[in-house]
C-alpha angles and dihedrals in degrees: 000000000000116000096013113141120216112221121208117220108208119204118212090244091056092050092050091048092051092049092047090052092051093049091047101048107027119077110235124248116221131192106226118228105250100171097247096322125111109308117244123216116220130186110230102207103155111107118221107204129181113218125222090263092051099258114149109228129172125210125206125209110276093027119132095251099032098099093042094050117094123191118231109186091190088067091048095262118142151167124262129201096210141012093242089055091051093048092046089056092052102263124131129215119259113260091227 
């Protein structure tokens, strides 16, 4: 039928899954604190991963495990904007 619009019916599970995928695979943008000056946008592309034994390890772009590492915020994993930030919060750099 011409002009008929198809309407998508989103289920809550689908919405949560979509949001989880975005959080996992898209580096976060962060507005840097500039003390009232012009805000600066930064791409936070360092992945903070928690190993099976609970060790907090960060991975930088180009690192051996970077592409294979997925961030799961529910487990406490996160993105960092710089290596000094990751180290200051108690994470260590990946050995590879």
